[in-house]
C-alpha positions as CSV (number, residue, x, y, z in Angstrom):
1,I,108.6,-83.5,132.4
2,K,105.5,-85.1,133.9
3,A,103.6,-82.7,136.1
4,H,102.3,-84.2,139.2
5,Q,99.0,-83.5,139.9
6,D,97.6,-83.9,143.9
7,N,94.0,-84.7,144.1
8,S,94.0,-84.9,147.6
9,S,92.6,-81.5,148.2
10,H,90.0,-81.3,145.4
11,P,86.4,-82.8,146.5
12,T,85.4,-85.9,144.9
13,N,81.7,-86.0,144.3
14,M,79.3,-83.0,144.0
15,S,77.7,-83.5,147.6
16,E,81.5,-82.3,148.9
17,V,81.3,-79.5,146.5
18,D,78.2,-78.3,147.6
19,Q,79.2,-78.7,151.3
20,Q,82.6,-76.3,150.6
21,S,80.7,-73.8,149.1
22,E,77.9,-73.7,151.9
23,S,80.7,-73.7,154.7
24,A,82.8,-70.8,152.5
25,L,79.1,-68.8,152.4
26,R,78.5,-69.5,156.3
27,E,82.4,-68.9,157.1
28,N,82.3,-65.3,154.8
29,I,78.9,-64.4,156.7
30,S,80.1,-65.5,160.4
31,R,83.4,-63.4,159.4
32,K,82.0,-60.1,157.9
33,G,78.2,-60.3,159.3
34,A,75.8,-58.1,157.8
35,N,78.6,-56.7,155.2
36,S,79.2,-59.7,153.7
37,Y,78.9,-60.0,149.9
38,Y,77.1,-63.1,150.5
39,Y,74.8,-62.2,153.3
40,A,71.6,-61.8,151.1
41,H,72.2,-65.7,149.9
42,G,72.7,-66.8,153.5
43,N,68.9,-66.2,154.2
44,T,66.8,-69.1,154.0
45,A,62.9,-69.2,153.0
46,N,60.8,-69.5,156.1
47,G,57.6,-69.6,154.2
48,P,55.1,-72.8,154.0
49,A,56.8,-75.4,151.6
50,W,55.1,-75.3,148.1
51,D,52.8,-78.0,146.9
52,G,52.9,-78.0,143.5
53,K,49.8,-76.6,142.6
54,E,49.5,-73.3,140.6
55,Q,46.2,-72.3,142.8
56,P,46.4,-69.9,145.2
57,R,45.8,-71.3,148.9
58,L,45.0,-69.8,152.4
59,L,47.7,-69.6,154.6
60,A,46.0,-68.3,157.5
61,V,42.6,-66.7,158.9
62,A,42.8,-63.3,160.6
63,T,40.1,-62.1,162.9
64,E,38.5,-59.2,161.7
65,Q,39.3,-55.9,163.6
66,I,37.2,-53.0,164.0
67,V,39.1,-49.6,163.0
68,V,37.9,-46.9,165.2
69,S,38.7,-43.8,163.1
70,K,40.2,-40.8,164.7
71,P,39.3,-37.2,163.6
72,L,41.9,-36.1,160.6
73,A,44.3,-33.4,162.4
74,R,44.5,-30.2,160.8
75,S,46.0,-26.8,161.7
76,F,43.5,-23.8,161.8
77,E,43.6,-21.8,158.3
78,S,44.2,-18.6,159.6
79,F,44.7,-16.7,162.8
80,S,45.6,-13.3,164.0
81,W,46.8,-11.9,167.2
82,L,46.8,-8.4,169.2
83,D,49.1,-7.3,172.2
84,E,47.0,-5.2,174.7
85,T,47.9,-3.6,177.8
86,K,47.0,-6.7,180.0
87,N,45.9,-9.2,177.5
88,V,46.9,-10.9,174.4
89,R,44.1,-12.0,172.0
90,V,44.0,-14.6,169.3
91,Y,41.3,-14.4,166.5
92,I,41.0,-17.9,164.8
93,D,38.6,-17.5,161.6
94,F,36.1,-20.5,161.8
95,P,32.9,-20.2,160.1
96,E,29.8,-20.9,162.3
97,A,31.9,-20.9,165.5
98,N,29.1,-20.1,167.9
99,S,27.2,-23.3,166.6
100,L,29.7,-25.9,168.1
101,S,29.1,-27.3,171.4
102,D,31.7,-26.7,174.0
103,E,32.0,-30.3,174.6
104,H,33.9,-30.1,171.0
105,I,36.0,-27.4,172.2
106,S,39.4,-27.4,174.2
107,L,41.8,-24.7,175.7
108,T,44.7,-26.0,177.5
109,S,47.0,-23.2,179.1
110,G,50.2,-23.4,181.0
111,D,52.8,-20.7,181.7
112,D,53.9,-20.7,178.6
113,S,52.1,-22.5,176.6
114,L,48.6,-22.7,175.0
115,E,46.8,-25.4,173.0
116,F,43.3,-24.9,171.7
117,S,41.2,-27.7,169.8
118,V,38.0,-27.7,168.1
119,I,36.4,-31.0,166.7
120,H,34.1,-30.4,164.1
121,G,32.8,-33.3,162.2
122,T,35.5,-35.6,161.1
123,V,37.9,-32.9,161.5
124,H,40.2,-31.9,164.6
125,Y,41.7,-28.8,164.4
126,C,44.5,-27.6,166.6
127,L,46.0,-24.4,167.3
128,N,49.5,-24.8,169.4
129,L,51.2,-22.1,170.5
130,S,54.5,-23.2,172.5
131,P,56.8,-21.4,173.9
132,L,54.8,-18.4,174.3
133,S,57.3,-15.1,174.0
134,N,56.4,-14.3,177.8
135,P,54.5,-16.2,180.8
136,I,50.7,-16.3,180.9
137,E,48.2,-16.4,184.2
138,S,45.4,-18.1,182.3
139,A,43.4,-18.1,179.0
140,S,39.8,-18.1,178.0
141,F,37.8,-18.2,174.8
142,K,34.7,-16.7,173.2
143,K,32.8,-18.0,170.0
144,K,31.6,-15.3,167.9
145,S,29.7,-16.0,164.8
146,D,32.7,-16.7,162.5
147,K,35.4,-17.0,164.8
148,F,36.9,-18.0,168.3
149,V,38.8,-15.4,170.5
150,I,41.2,-16.5,172.9
151,T,42.3,-14.2,175.5
152,M,45.4,-14.7,177.2
153,K,45.9,-12.6,180.8
154,K,49.5,-11.7,180.6
155,S,51.7,-12.2,184.1
156,S,53.3,-9.1,183.7
157,E,52.3,-5.8,181.4
158,V,55.4,-6.1,178.9
159,T,54.9,-5.7,175.4
160,W,54.6,-8.7,173.4
161,D,56.7,-8.5,170.1
162,K,55.9,-11.9,168.8
163,L,53.6,-14.4,169.8
164,K,56.0,-17.5,170.4
165,K,59.8,-17.3,171.4
């Protein structure tokens, strides 16, 4: 018995083998997309061509950028609060609070929010109370020798069981 061998479907040289494997790879990637087994092999290098030398070479020159450093952001380490009849007071421990100028202190309040921030050197301290447990009409602060006292005027004389909702 003589076996018949049909070579018509087999590639005849190496370039045909490369073309068929390349087309099979591309076909698999186009059919299965990023889930293809061969997806990583389908990407081609897009960097500069190697010049054959071992020494490093300069690829690009970047202009020098001046980086403006923002103050580091931190929460205040500790604070306490007190519910009074018409006001709620927040006490923030801060050594030498009275030595800071008002331009480094910010207080913003809304109906149900309060943000108090202090820039001291390169550090930006912040206390963000939102949403407050009840509405307020206004807020103000005072500097003491070792703390800040924030006074929030209540919209209605209700007892606050907690500071935030």
